[in-house]
C-alpha positions as CSV (number, residue, x, y, z in Angstrom):
1,M,28.9,0.0,-26.1
2,L,26.0,-1.9,-24.5
3,E,24.9,-5.1,-26.0
4,K,21.2,-5.3,-27.2
5,E,19.4,-7.9,-25.2
6,I,17.9,-10.7,-27.3
7,I,14.7,-12.0,-26.0
8,N,13.7,-15.5,-27.3
9,F,10.2,-16.1,-27.1
10,E,8.9,-19.8,-26.8
11,R,6.8,-20.9,-29.7
12,T,3.4,-21.6,-28.2
13,A,0.0,-22.9,-29.0
14,I,-3.1,-22.1,-26.7
15,V,-6.1,-24.4,-26.5
16,G,-9.6,-23.7,-25.2
17,M,-13.1,-25.2,-25.1
18,V,-16.6,-24.2,-25.9
19,T,-19.1,-25.8,-23.4
20,Q,-22.6,-25.3,-22.3
21,N,-21.4,-22.8,-19.8
22,Q,-18.9,-21.0,-22.1
23,S,-20.1,-19.5,-25.3
24,E,-17.4,-19.1,-28.4
25,E,-17.5,-15.4,-27.8
26,K,-16.6,-15.8,-24.1
27,L,-13.8,-18.3,-24.9
28,N,-12.4,-15.8,-27.3
29,E,-12.2,-13.4,-24.5
30,Y,-10.5,-15.9,-22.3
31,L,-8.1,-17.0,-25.0
32,D,-7.2,-13.3,-25.6
33,E,-6.3,-12.9,-21.9
34,L,-4.4,-16.3,-22.1
35,E,-2.4,-15.0,-25.0
36,F,-1.5,-11.9,-22.8
37,L,-0.7,-14.0,-20.1
38,T,1.7,-16.3,-22.3
39,F,3.4,-13.1,-23.7
40,T,4.0,-11.8,-20.1
41,A,5.5,-15.3,-19.4
42,G,7.8,-15.1,-22.3
43,G,5.8,-17.0,-25.1
44,E,4.8,-16.2,-28.4
45,V,1.2,-17.5,-29.4
46,V,1.7,-19.1,-32.9
47,K,-1.9,-20.5,-33.1
48,R,-5.0,-21.2,-31.2
49,F,-7.1,-24.3,-30.8
50,W,-10.6,-24.8,-29.7
51,Q,-13.5,-27.5,-29.7
52,K,-17.1,-27.6,-29.0
53,M,-18.0,-30.3,-26.3
54,D,-20.5,-30.8,-23.8
55,K,-17.9,-31.5,-21.2
56,P,-14.2,-32.0,-21.2
57,N,-13.0,-35.5,-21.9
58,P,-11.9,-37.2,-18.6
59,K,-8.8,-38.6,-20.3
60,T,-7.3,-36.2,-22.7
61,F,-9.7,-32.8,-21.9
62,L,-10.2,-32.7,-25.9
63,G,-11.6,-35.3,-28.3
64,T,-9.1,-37.7,-29.8
65,G,-9.2,-36.1,-33.3
66,K,-8.4,-32.7,-32.0
67,I,-5.5,-34.1,-29.9
68,D,-4.2,-35.7,-33.1
69,E,-4.5,-32.4,-35.1
70,I,-2.6,-30.5,-32.3
71,N,0.2,-33.2,-32.3
72,L,0.5,-32.8,-36.0
73,F,0.8,-29.1,-35.9
74,V,3.2,-29.3,-32.8
75,K,5.7,-31.5,-34.7
76,E,5.3,-29.6,-37.9
77,N,5.7,-26.1,-36.5
78,D,8.4,-26.5,-33.7
79,I,6.1,-25.8,-30.9
80,S,7.7,-26.0,-27.5
81,T,4.7,-25.3,-25.3
82,L,1.2,-26.0,-25.2
83,V,-1.1,-24.0,-22.7
84,F,-4.7,-25.1,-21.8
85,D,-7.0,-22.3,-20.7
86,D,-8.6,-24.5,-17.9
87,E,-7.1,-26.2,-15.1
88,L,-6.1,-30.0,-16.2
89,T,-6.2,-32.9,-13.9
90,P,-3.0,-34.9,-13.2
91,S,-4.4,-37.5,-15.3
92,Q,-5.2,-35.5,-18.2
93,Q,-1.9,-33.8,-18.2
94,K,0.0,-37.1,-18.0
95,N,-2.1,-38.5,-20.8
96,I,-1.6,-35.6,-23.2
97,S,2.2,-35.7,-22.3
98,K,2.3,-39.1,-23.4
99,I,0.6,-38.2,-27.1
100,I,2.0,-34.8,-27.8
101,D,5.8,-34.2,-27.2
102,C,6.1,-30.8,-25.7
103,K,5.6,-29.0,-22.5
104,I,1.8,-29.1,-21.4
105,L,0.9,-26.2,-19.0
106,D,-2.6,-25.2,-17.9
107,R,-3.8,-21.7,-16.9
108,T,-2.8,-22.2,-13.2
109,N,0.6,-23.2,-14.0
110,L,1.1,-20.4,-16.4
111,I,-0.1,-17.9,-13.5
112,L,2.4,-19.6,-11.2
113,D,5.2,-19.3,-13.6
114,I,4.6,-15.6,-14.1
115,F,4.2,-15.1,-10.2
116,A,7.6,-16.9,-9.8
117,Q,9.3,-14.7,-12.3
118,R,7.8,-11.4,-10.6
119,A,8.4,-12.5,-7.1
120,E,11.1,-9.9,-5.7
121,T,11.0,-10.2,-2.0
122,S,11.5,-13.2,0.2
123,Y,8.1,-13.1,1.4
124,A,6.6,-13.1,-2.2
125,R,8.9,-16.0,-3.1
126,T,7.8,-18.0,-0.1
127,Q,4.2,-17.5,-1.0
128,V,4.8,-18.7,-4.8
129,E,6.7,-21.6,-3.7
130,L,4.0,-22.6,-1.4
131,A,1.2,-22.3,-4.3
132,Q,3.7,-24.3,-6.7
133,C,4.3,-27.2,-4.1
134,I,0.5,-27.6,-3.6
135,Y,0.0,-27.6,-7.5
136,L,2.8,-29.9,-8.0
137,L,2.0,-32.7,-5.2
138,P,-0.8,-34.5,-7.1
139,R,1.1,-34.2,-10.3
140,L,4.3,-35.8,-9.0
141,S,3.8,-39.2,-10.5
142,G,3.8,-37.9,-14.2
143,L,7.4,-36.8,-13.5
144,W,8.7,-40.1,-12.4
145,T,7.7,-42.3,-15.3
146,H,11.3,-43.4,-15.8
147,L,11.4,-45.2,-12.5
148,E,8.2,-47.3,-13.0
149,R,8.6,-51.3,-12.7
150,Q,5.5,-52.2,-14.5
151,K,6.9,-53.7,-17.5
152,G,7.7,-56.9,-15.9
153,G,10.4,-59.6,-17.0
154,I,14.1,-60.1,-15.8
155,G,15.6,-57.1,-13.9
156,M,12.1,-55.3,-13.9
157,R,10.8,-56.8,-10.8
158,G,11.2,-54.3,-7.7
159,P,9.6,-51.7,-5.3
160,G,7.4,-50.0,-7.8
161,E,7.1,-46.2,-7.4
162,T,9.0,-46.0,-4.0
163,E,10.8,-42.9,-5.4
164,I,7.5,-41.1,-6.0
165,E,6.7,-41.8,-2.4
166,T,9.7,-40.5,-1.2
167,D,9.5,-37.4,-3.3
168,R,5.8,-36.7,-2.2
169,R,7.0,-36.7,1.4
170,I,9.7,-34.4,0.6
171,V,7.2,-31.9,-1.1
172,R,4.7,-32.6,2.0
173,D,7.4,-31.4,4.2
174,R,8.4,-28.4,2.3
175,I,4.9,-27.4,2.3
176,A,4.6,-27.6,6.0
177,L,7.8,-25.9,6.4
178,L,6.7,-23.0,4.2
179,K,3.3,-22.8,6.0
180,E,5.3,-22.1,9.2
181,K,7.5,-19.7,7.7
182,I,4.5,-17.6,6.1
183,K,2.8,-17.8,9.6
184,A,5.9,-16.3,11.2
185,I,5.8,-13.5,8.6
186,D,2.1,-13.0,8.9
187,K,2.5,-12.6,12.5
188,Q,5.5,-10.0,11.8
189,M,3.1,-8.1,9.2
190,G,0.1,-8.1,11.6
191,T,2.4,-6.4,14.0
192,Q,3.5,-3.9,11.3
193,R,-0.2,-3.1,10.7
194,G,-0.9,-2.7,14.3
195,N,1.9,-0.4,14.6
196,R,0.7,2.1,12.0
197,G,-1.8,3.5,14.4
198,A,-5.4,4.8,13.8
199,M,-4.5,6.2,10.4
200,V,-7.2,5.6,7.8
201,R,-6.3,2.9,5.4
202,V,-7.2,2.8,1.9
203,A,-6.5,-0.1,-0.5
204,L,-6.3,0.1,-4.3
205,V,-8.0,-3.1,-5.6
206,G,-8.8,-4.3,-9.1
207,Y,-8.2,-6.6,-12.2
208,T,-4.6,-7.2,-13.1
209,N,-3.1,-4.3,-15.5
210,V,-5.7,-1.6,-14.9
211,G,-3.2,1.0,-13.7
212,K,-3.3,0.5,-10.0
213,S,0.6,1.1,-9.4
214,T,0.5,4.2,-12.0
215,L,-2.2,5.8,-9.8
216,M,-0.2,4.9,-6.6
217,N,2.6,6.8,-8.1
218,A,0.6,9.6,-9.2
219,V,-1.3,10.0,-5.9
220,G,1.5,9.0,-3.4
221,K,4.6,10.3,-5.3
222,S,6.3,6.9,-4.9
223,D,8.1,4.8,-7.4
224,V,6.2,1.7,-7.5
225,F,7.1,-0.9,-10.5
226,V,5.0,-0.2,-13.6
227,E,4.8,-2.4,-16.6
228,N,2.0,-3.1,-19.3
229,K,2.3,-6.7,-18.3
230,L,-0.1,-8.8,-16.1
231,F,1.0,-9.1,-12.5
232,A,3.5,-6.5,-12.6
233,T,2.9,-6.1,-8.7
234,L,3.2,-8.8,-6.5
235,D,4.4,-7.3,-3.1
236,T,2.0,-5.0,-1.2
237,T,3.4,-1.4,-1.1
238,V,2.1,0.9,1.6
239,R,2.8,4.4,1.5
240,K,1.7,7.3,3.6
241,V,-0.2,9.9,1.4
242,V,-1.2,13.5,2.4
243,I,-4.0,15.3,0.7
244,K,-4.2,18.9,1.7
245,N,-3.2,18.2,5.4
246,L,-5.1,15.0,5.9
247,P,-2.8,12.0,6.0
248,F,-3.8,8.2,5.3
249,L,-2.1,5.2,4.2
250,L,-2.5,3.8,0.7
251,S,-1.7,0.3,-0.3
252,D,-1.2,-1.1,-3.7
253,T,-2.2,-5.0,-3.9
254,V,-1.7,-7.8,-6.4
255,G,-4.2,-7.7,-9.3
256,F,-6.8,-10.3,-9.7
257,I,-7.7,-12.2,-12.6
258,R,-10.7,-14.5,-14.0
259,K,-10.1,-18.3,-12.9
260,L,-7.6,-17.2,-10.2
261,P,-6.1,-20.4,-8.8
262,T,-7.4,-21.2,-5.2
263,Q,-4.0,-22.1,-4.0
264,L,-3.0,-18.6,-4.9
265,V,-5.7,-16.9,-3.1
266,D,-4.7,-19.3,-0.1
267,S,-0.9,-18.5,-0.2
268,F,-1.4,-14.8,-0.8
269,K,-3.7,-14.5,2.2
270,S,-1.4,-12.2,4.0
271,T,-1.1,-9.9,1.0
272,L,-4.8,-9.9,0.8
273,D,-5.1,-8.9,4.4
274,E,-4.2,-5.4,3.5
275,V,-7.6,-5.4,1.6
276,R,-9.4,-7.0,4.6
277,E,-8.2,-4.4,6.9
278,A,-8.8,-1.4,4.7
279,D,-11.3,1.2,5.8
280,L,-12.0,2.2,2.2
281,L,-11.4,0.4,-1.2
282,L,-10.6,2.3,-4.5
283,H,-11.7,-0.4,-7.1
284,V,-9.9,0.8,-10.2
285,V,-11.2,-0.5,-13.5
286,D,-9.6,-0.2,-16.9
287,I,-12.5,1.3,-18.9
288,S,-10.6,1.0,-22.4
289,H,-10.8,-2.8,-22.0
290,P,-13.8,-4.2,-23.9
291,D,-14.4,-6.7,-21.0
292,F,-14.2,-4.4,-18.0
293,E,-17.7,-5.2,-16.9
294,D,-16.7,-9.0,-16.5
295,H,-13.5,-7.7,-14.8
296,I,-15.6,-5.8,-12.1
297,A,-17.6,-9.1,-11.6
298,S,-14.3,-11.0,-11.2
299,V,-13.0,-8.6,-8.5
300,N,-16.2,-8.4,-6.7
301,Q,-16.4,-12.2,-6.5
302,T,-12.6,-12.3,-5.2
303,L,-13.6,-9.6,-2.5
304,L,-16.7,-11.8,-1.6
305,D,-14.3,-14.9,-1.3
306,I,-11.8,-12.9,1.1
307,K,-14.7,-11.6,3.1
308,A,-14.0,-8.0,2.2
309,S,-17.1,-7.1,0.3
310,N,-18.7,-5.0,2.9
311,K,-16.4,-2.1,2.8
312,P,-17.1,1.4,1.4
313,V,-16.0,1.5,-2.2
314,I,-15.1,4.1,-4.8
315,M,-15.2,3.1,-8.3
316,V,-12.4,4.7,-10.3
317,F,-12.6,4.1,-14.2
318,N,-9.1,4.7,-15.3
319,K,-7.6,5.1,-18.7
320,I,-10.3,7.4,-20.1
321,D,-7.7,8.7,-22.5
322,A,-7.3,5.2,-24.1
323,Y,-11.1,4.7,-24.3
324,K,-12.4,4.3,-28.0
325,H,-16.1,3.1,-28.5
326,L,-17.6,1.6,-31.7
327,T,-19.5,3.8,-34.2
328,I,-22.4,3.1,-36.4
329,D,-22.7,4.9,-39.6
330,E,-25.9,7.0,-40.1
331,D,-27.1,5.1,-43.0
332,D,-26.4,1.7,-41.3
333,L,-29.8,0.3,-40.4
334,I,-28.7,-3.3,-39.5
335,T,-26.1,-2.8,-36.8
336,E,-27.6,-3.1,-33.3
337,K,-26.3,-0.7,-30.6
338,T,-24.6,-2.7,-27.9
339,P,-22.6,-1.4,-24.7
340,R,-19.4,-1.3,-27.0
341,H,-21.0,1.7,-28.9
342,F,-21.5,3.8,-25.7
343,T,-19.7,7.0,-25.3
344,L,-18.1,7.8,-21.8
345,E,-21.0,10.2,-21.2
346,E,-23.6,7.3,-22.2
347,W,-21.8,5.1,-19.8
348,K,-22.3,7.6,-17.0
349,T,-26.1,7.5,-17.4
350,T,-26.1,3.6,-17.1
351,W,-25.6,1.4,-13.8
352,M,-22.5,3.5,-13.2
353,N,-24.9,6.2,-12.0
354,R,-26.3,3.9,-9.4
355,V,-23.1,2.9,-7.5
356,G,-23.4,5.5,-5.1
357,E,-23.7,9.4,-5.0
358,Q,-20.2,10.6,-6.6
359,N,-18.9,7.2,-6.2
360,A,-18.0,6.7,-9.9
361,L,-15.1,8.7,-10.9
362,F,-13.5,8.8,-14.5
363,I,-9.9,9.7,-14.7
364,S,-6.7,9.0,-16.5
365,A,-3.7,8.1,-14.1
366,T,-1.1,8.6,-16.8
367,N,-2.2,12.0,-18.0
368,K,-3.8,13.0,-14.5
369,E,-7.1,13.8,-16.2
370,N,-9.8,14.8,-13.6
371,F,-7.1,14.2,-11.1
372,E,-8.5,17.3,-8.9
373,E,-11.8,15.6,-8.7
374,F,-10.4,12.4,-7.6
375,R,-8.2,13.9,-4.8
376,E,-11.4,15.8,-3.5
377,R,-13.5,12.6,-3.6
378,V,-10.9,10.5,-1.8
379,Y,-10.3,13.2,0.7
380,E,-13.9,13.5,1.4
381,A,-14.3,9.8,1.8
382,V,-11.3,9.7,4.1
383,R,-12.1,12.7,6.3
384,H,-15.6,11.2,6.8
385,I,-14.1,7.8,8.2
386,H,-11.5,9.9,10.1
387,I,-14.1,12.2,12.0
388,T,-16.5,9.3,12.6
389,R,-13.6,7.8,14.5
390,F,-12.3,10.9,16.1
391,P,-15.1,13.6,16.2
392,Y,-13.0,16.1,17.9
393,N,-10.7,16.3,14.7
394,K,-13.6,17.6,12.6
395,F,-12.2,21.3,12.8
396,L,-8.8,20.0,12.1
397,Y,-9.6,18.7,8.9
398,P,-12.2,21.1,7.0
399,D,-14.1,20.3,3.8
400,Y,-11.9,20.0,0.6
401,K,-13.3,23.4,-0.7
402,D,-12.7,25.1,2.5
403,A,-9.1,23.6,2.8
404,I,-8.4,25.1,-0.7
405,E,-9.7,28.5,0.4
406,K,-7.4,28.4,3.5
407,E,-4.5,27.8,1.0
């Protein structure tokens, strides 16, 4: 008989800040996402803390009173990890650790930890290790406090923090080595991309956990790992897909997220090359998520950062089966109608109608709702790119409806 696996979640508290640039409503959205990230990493969020400040305290991020309040809660409730929604400076992390006796992480550190858990292949592990080393380098001093010789007195005079310098050199050498290793793999992957010939390349892009891998499995009949957690996919999967008789390459890429650490964008450069070299992007959106418009903006910004924003895009609004809108009672004269109250039909008449002719699709990858419409739209877009490249193949791949009649 198989023993039931018991997963011990770490008791965690999360911390955020309301500033001039970030309202309380926006902070709650970010903290919801941070809670999901914490769950994905193996933590159970017990409490949320937040403070309203013009700008973060350069020493301890939060004010002294709030830090003392958190410290008391951590001691009384056996909290093992404290996660901040914004990236902490090395000195802030060091100062908070001196006051609060538990693990102090920030959003970047948490994302890196999830990536380390999810990395399956040697290449993904190398990319994650590089990002971790770049993140760790300026924070090494805090790890060596037991070697400090600052106290003075007999037996305390000595070579200061030589050990830190030694360690920094080791990490710098490791970074250089990993960069060389990634450069070699990039060259190899570039050759692989070159060997794929002149087939049209389509890349699935989108926020993390919007259903890209589920869609990949449904279209390509492949077996990509799927889970309702953030960053389930780290390694790019490329599959040859045939719709009717038209073949093309479909790639599933790593999901994007708000406040994506810059060192991750740098170290995942080659994975993102699949997006850069694609002929067509399928931008998958989880329409059932209340903040899906923010997610679209984050993905578009990342595409701009990696210089891939000028490609033809089909917007694929996924998870229509899970979409629920808020309702207003007929006798309710106070509540104002907001986008949260829009039905799917109403959404279709908004800016979604202007993203391009037939460029907005509404599907459910799990239930395969509106899947025939999706296949037709992708077929026509790939066919257009293909016959632009090879005009003499025009009669080989007819219009989708003609291809159906031939069948």
